[in-house]
C-alpha positions as protocol buffer text, in pm:
chain_id: "A"
residue {
  index: 1
  type: MET
  ca { x: 89 y: -1844 z: 503 }
}
residue {
  index: 2
  type: SER
  ca { x: -220 y: -1668 z: 382 }
}
residue {
  index: 3
  type: GLN
  ca { x: -201 y: -1314 z: 271 }
}
residue {
  index: 4
  type: LYS
  ca { x: -422 y: -1190 z: 558 }
}
residue {
  index: 5
  type: SER
  ca { x: -212 y: -1348 z: 827 }
}
residue {
  index: 6
  type: LEU
  ca { x: 103 y: -1213 z: 655 }
}
residue {
  index: 7
  type: VAL
  ca { x: -22 y: -856 z: 656 }
}
residue {
  index: 8
  type: HIS
  ca { x: -136 y: -898 z: 1038 }
}
residue {
  index: 9
  type: LYS
  ca { x: 203 y: -1031 z: 1129 }
}
residue {
  index: 10
  type: VAL
  ca { x: 389 y: -745 z: 945 }
}
residue {
  index: 11
  type: MET
  ca { x: 166 y: -487 z: 1097 }
}
residue {
  index: 12
  type: SER
  ca { x: 234 y: -625 z: 1447 }
}
residue {
  index: 13
  type: TYR
  ca { x: 609 y: -599 z: 1370 }
}
residue {
  index: 14
  type: ILE
  ca { x: 565 y: -236 z: 1249 }
}
residue {
  index: 15
  type: ASP
  ca { x: 354 y: -149 z: 1546 }
}
residue {
  index: 16
  type: GLY
  ca { x: 619 y: -287 z: 1768 }
}
residue {
  index: 17
  type: LYS
  ca { x: 392 y: -532 z: 1951 }
}
residue {
  index: 18
  type: VAL
  ca { x: 597 y: -822 z: 1863 }
}
residue {
  index: 19
  type: LYS
  ca { x: 961 y: -827 z: 1858 }
}
residue {
  index: 20
  type: PRO
  ca { x: 1073 y: -975 z: 1531 }
}
residue {
  index: 21
  type: GLU
  ca { x: 1368 y: -1218 z: 1519 }
}
residue {
  index: 22
  type: ASN
  ca { x: 1526 y: -1028 z: 1218 }
}
residue {
  index: 23
  type: VAL
  ca { x: 1519 y: -648 z: 1266 }
}
residue {
  index: 24
  type: ALA
  ca { x: 1606 y: -588 z: 898 }
}
residue {
  index: 25
  type: ILE
  ca { x: 1261 y: -709 z: 789 }
}
residue {
  index: 26
  type: LYS
  ca { x: 1086 y: -444 z: 1026 }
}
residue {
  index: 27
  type: LYS
  ca { x: 1330 y: -173 z: 907 }
}
residue {
  index: 28
  type: TYR
  ca { x: 1264 y: -258 z: 531 }
}
residue {
  index: 29
  type: PHE
  ca { x: 878 y: -236 z: 572 }
}
residue {
  index: 30
  type: LYS
  ca { x: 901 y: 83 z: 773 }
}
residue {
  index: 31
  type: ASN
  ca { x: 1134 y: 249 z: 525 }
}
residue {
  index: 32
  type: THR
  ca { x: 957 y: 111 z: 219 }
}
residue {
  index: 33
  type: PHE
  ca { x: 599 y: 188 z: 297 }
}
residue {
  index: 34
  type: GLY
  ca { x: 682 y: 484 z: 519 }
}
residue {
  index: 35
  type: ASP
  ca { x: 851 y: 649 z: 232 }
}
residue {
  index: 36
  type: LEU
  ca { x: 575 y: 561 z: 3 }
}
residue {
  index: 37
  type: LEU
  ca { x: 310 y: 697 z: 235 }
}
residue {
  index: 38
  type: ASN
  ca { x: 505 y: 1020 z: 291 }
}
residue {
  index: 39
  type: ASP
  ca { x: 535 y: 1068 z: -90 }
}
residue {
  index: 40
  type: ALA
  ca { x: 167 y: 1012 z: -127 }
}
residue {
  index: 41
  type: MET
  ca { x: 88 y: 1269 z: 149 }
}
residue {
  index: 42
  type: TYR
  ca { x: 335 y: 1521 z: -20 }
}
residue {
  index: 43
  type: GLU
  ca { x: 170 y: 1478 z: -367 }
}
residue {
  index: 44
  type: LEU
  ca { x: -172 y: 1537 z: -200 }
}
residue {
  index: 45
  type: THR
  ca { x: -47 y: 1856 z: -33 }
}
residue {
  index: 46
  type: ARG
  ca { x: 94 y: 1970 z: -370 }
}
residue {
  index: 47
  type: ASN
  ca { x: -236 y: 1904 z: -541 }
}
residue {
  index: 48
  type: GLN
  ca { x: -411 y: 2089 z: -262 }
}
residue {
  index: 49
  type: GLU
  ca { x: -192 y: 2390 z: -316 }
}
residue {
  index: 50
  type: LYS
  ca { x: -222 y: 2375 z: -705 }
}
residue {
  index: 51
  type: PHE
  ca { x: -590 y: 2332 z: -716 }
}
residue {
  index: 52
  type: PRO
  ca { x: -743 y: 2508 z: -419 }
}
residue {
  index: 53
  type: ASP
  ca { x: -1100 y: 2505 z: -573 }
}
residue {
  index: 54
  type: ASP
  ca { x: -1104 y: 2146 z: -639 }
}
residue {
  index: 55
  type: ASP
  ca { x: -1302 y: 1977 z: -355 }
}
residue {
  index: 56
  type: LYS
  ca { x: -1187 y: 1630 z: -432 }
}
residue {
  index: 57
  type: PHE
  ca { x: -841 y: 1708 z: -274 }
}
residue {
  index: 58
  type: PHE
  ca { x: -995 y: 1845 z: 46 }
}
residue {
  index: 59
  type: THR
  ca { x: -1268 y: 1596 z: 130 }
}
residue {
  index: 60
  type: VAL
  ca { x: -1184 y: 1292 z: 343 }
}
residue {
  index: 61
  type: GLU
  ca { x: -1313 y: 1047 z: 73 }
}
residue {
  index: 62
  type: GLY
  ca { x: -1130 y: 1238 z: -200 }
}
residue {
  index: 63
  type: SER
  ca { x: -808 y: 1259 z: -11 }
}
residue {
  index: 64
  type: CYS
  ca { x: -820 y: 886 z: 62 }
}
residue {
  index: 65
  type: ASN
  ca { x: -903 y: 796 z: -298 }
}
residue {
  index: 66
  type: PHE
  ca { x: -600 y: 1009 z: -415 }
}
residue {
  index: 67
  type: VAL
  ca { x: -362 y: 850 z: -151 }
}
residue {
  index: 68
  type: GLY
  ca { x: -487 y: 501 z: -223 }
}
residue {
  index: 69
  type: GLN
  ca { x: -448 y: 545 z: -609 }
}
residue {
  index: 70
  type: PHE
  ca { x: -93 y: 688 z: -558 }
}
residue {
  index: 71
  type: LEU
  ca { x: 0 y: 393 z: -339 }
}
residue {
  index: 72
  type: LEU
  ca { x: -129 y: 144 z: -598 }
}
residue {
  index: 73
  type: GLU
  ca { x: 49 y: 312 z: -878 }
}
residue {
  index: 74
  type: ASN
  ca { x: 380 y: 351 z: -703 }
}
residue {
  index: 75
  type: LEU
  ca { x: 420 y: 9 z: -546 }
}
residue {
  index: 76
  type: PRO
  ca { x: 774 y: -129 z: -521 }
}
residue {
  index: 77
  type: GLU
  ca { x: 839 y: -358 z: -826 }
}
residue {
  index: 78
  type: HIS
  ca { x: 842 y: -682 z: -633 }
}
residue {
  index: 79
  type: GLU
  ca { x: 503 y: -598 z: -482 }
}
residue {
  index: 80
  type: VAL
  ca { x: 367 y: -537 z: -840 }
}
residue {
  index: 81
  type: GLU
  ca { x: 490 y: -875 z: -954 }
}
residue {
  index: 82
  type: SER
  ca { x: 336 y: -1050 z: -661 }
}
residue {
  index: 83
  type: LEU
  ca { x: 0 y: -881 z: -725 }
}
residue {
  index: 84
  type: LYS
  ca { x: 15 y: -983 z: -1090 }
}
residue {
  index: 85
  type: GLU
  ca { x: 87 y: -1347 z: -1002 }
}
residue {
  index: 86
  type: GLU
  ca { x: -195 y: -1343 z: -740 }
}
residue {
  index: 87
  type: LYS
  ca { x: -439 y: -1202 z: -1006 }
}
residue {
  index: 88
  type: ASP
  ca { x: -336 y: -1463 z: -1263 }
}
residue {
  index: 89
  type: GLN
  ca { x: -395 y: -1740 z: -1007 }
}
residue {
  index: 90
  type: MET
  ca { x: -739 y: -1610 z: -932 }
}
residue {
  index: 91
  type: ASP
  ca { x: -817 y: -1573 z: -1303 }
}
residue {
  index: 92
  type: GLU
  ca { x: -705 y: -1937 z: -1338 }
}
residue {
  index: 93
  type: LYS
  ca { x: -939 y: -2049 z: -1055 }
}
residue {
  index: 94
  type: ASN
  ca { x: -1230 y: -1861 z: -1207 }
}
residue {
  index: 95
  type: SER
  ca { x: -1192 y: -2005 z: -1556 }
}
residue {
  index: 96
  type: GLU
  ca { x: -1162 y: -2357 z: -1417 }
}
residue {
  index: 97
  type: SER
  ca { x: -1470 y: -2326 z: -1214 }
}
residue {
  index: 98
  type: LYS
  ca { x: -1680 y: -2223 z: -1528 }
}
């Protein structure tokens, strides 16, 4: 299954449009990524309170960049391993084509 189709399938489960056969998967994704997003928003709010004069925490672009960076830096361990494997495969393909 391609990564894009996997993401779309998971998102449809999370949105509740499709009833998954195994509810534990839906609950896992909601808990894992929901908590991660909540943590990112909490950190953004803390930074806004700490640095009220810093515009990067108050603009849409700056807030999105902060949350995105937080998510990437705090991914669950198995997600980090998967990303590393995917990057290694891409690097191999690029080196073979040269």
